[in-house]
C-alpha positions in Angstrom: -59.0 26.3 -21.5 -56.2 28.7 -22.6 -54.6 28.4 -19.2 -54.5 24.6 -19.4 -53.0 24.6 -22.9 -50.4 27.2 -21.9 -49.5 25.2 -18.8 -49.3 22.0 -20.9 -47.0 23.7 -23.4 -44.8 25.1 -20.6 -44.5 21.6 -19.0 -43.6 19.9 -22.3 -41.0 22.5 -23.3 -39.4 22.3 -19.8 -39.2 18.5 -20.0 -37.7 18.6 -23.5 -35.0 21.1 -22.7 -34.0 19.4 -19.5 -33.3 16.2 -21.4 -30.9 17.6 -23.9 -27.6 16.6 -22.1 -28.4 12.9 -21.8 -25.7 11.8 -24.2 -22.8 13.2 -22.1 -21.1 10.7 -19.9 -21.5 11.1 -16.2 -18.2 12.0 -14.5 -17.4 9.8 -11.6 -16.5 11.8 -8.5 -13.0 11.4 -7.1 -12.6 9.9 -3.7 -9.9 11.7 -1.8 -8.3 10.6 1.5 -6.0 12.3 4.0 -3.2 10.3 5.6 -1.3 11.8 8.5 2.5 11.2 8.6 3.2 7.8 10.1 -0.4 6.7 9.9 -2.1 4.0 7.8 -5.5 4.0 6.0 -7.2 1.0 4.4 -9.3 1.1 1.3 -10.5 -1.7 -1.1 -8.4 -4.3 0.6 -5.2 -2.2 0.5 -3.3 -0.5 3.3 -1.6 2.8 2.5 1.0 4.2 4.9 2.5 7.7 4.8 6.1 6.8 5.8 8.2 10.0 5.7 8.9 13.4 4.3 12.5 13.3 3.1 12.6 16.8 1.8 10.5 20.0 2.0 12.1 22.8 0.2 8.9 24.5 -1.0 9.0 28.3 -1.1 7.0 29.7 1.8 4.0 31.8 1.1 4.6 35.6 1.0 8.3 35.0 -0.1 9.9 35.5 -3.4 12.1 32.6 -4.2 14.5 31.8 -7.1 13.3 28.1 -7.1 9.7 27.0 -6.4 11.0 24.1 -4.3 9.5 20.7 -3.8 8.5 18.2 -1.3 9.5 14.5 -1.4 7.5 11.8 0.4 7.6 8.1 0.8 4.5 5.9 0.7 4.0 2.2 1.3 1.1 0.1 -0.2 0.3 -3.3 1.0 -2.3 -5.9 0.2 -3.0 -9.3 1.8 -0.7 -11.9 0.4 1.2 -9.4 -1.7 4.6 -7.9 -1.1 4.6 -4.3 0.1 5.5 -1.7 -2.5 7.3 1.5 -1.4 7.2 4.6 -3.7 8.6 8.1 -3.6 6.5 11.0 -4.7 7.8 14.5 -5.7 5.5 17.5 -5.6 6.8 20.7 -7.1 10.0 21.3 -9.1 11.9 18.2 -10.3 15.5 17.7 -11.4 16.4 15.9 -14.6 15.8 12.2 -14.4 13.2 12.5 -11.6 9.7 11.2 -12.2 6.9 13.7 -11.4 4.1 11.2 -12.0 1.9 11.2 -8.9 0.3 7.8 -9.6 2.1 5.6 -7.1 0.1 2.4 -7.3 -2.0 0.7 -10.0 -3.8 -2.7 -9.9 -6.8 -4.4 -11.4 -8.9 -3.1 -8.5 -7.7 0.5 -7.9 -5.3 3.3 -8.9 -3.8 5.5 -6.2 -2.6 9.0 -7.0 -1.0 11.6 -4.7 -2.6 15.0 -4.9 -0.7 17.3 -2.5 1.2 17.5 0.8 -0.1 19.8 3.5 0.6 22.1 5.2 2.2 24.4 2.8 5.2 26.3 4.4 4.5 29.8 5.6 6.7 32.6 6.9 4.8 33.0 10.2 6.3 31.3 13.2 3.2 29.4 14.2 3.7 25.7 14.8 1.5 23.2 13.1 0.2 20.8 15.7 -1.0 18.3 13.2 2.2 17.8 11.2 2.2 16.7 7.6 -0.7 15.1 5.8 -0.8 13.5 2.3 -3.9 13.9 0.2 -4.4 10.9 -2.1 -7.1 10.1 -4.7 -8.5 6.6 -5.0 -9.8 5.5 -8.4 -11.7 2.3 -8.7 -11.0 0.4 -11.9 
């Protein structure tokens, strides 16, 4: 009988303590997408094209630089029946008057935000076969 009561108390206390964080809102996971330079991906009725890298002056790894550098990219967003929108994104240091906001598209359906440009420059003389890729985050509204 004592074993049954002890087991019952253990089960009830475990259940009570596991239910304590019910009031916290659940965080919605981010959906990230990689887009290769010159390629287009489609999501939620929108086409996103990684058009170009106009500047990549980021300081390579294992090097001490005076300026951290930056990378500038151009992205195009299209939807059926809507004019295409082209945006420039800057990752890294910005000069005065430049926008460092990485949200490049916002609609009633989705919000698109640039996360980073890969690969990061390095000092080794190995060539990157894949070229540039842009990592974007898609938020559903």
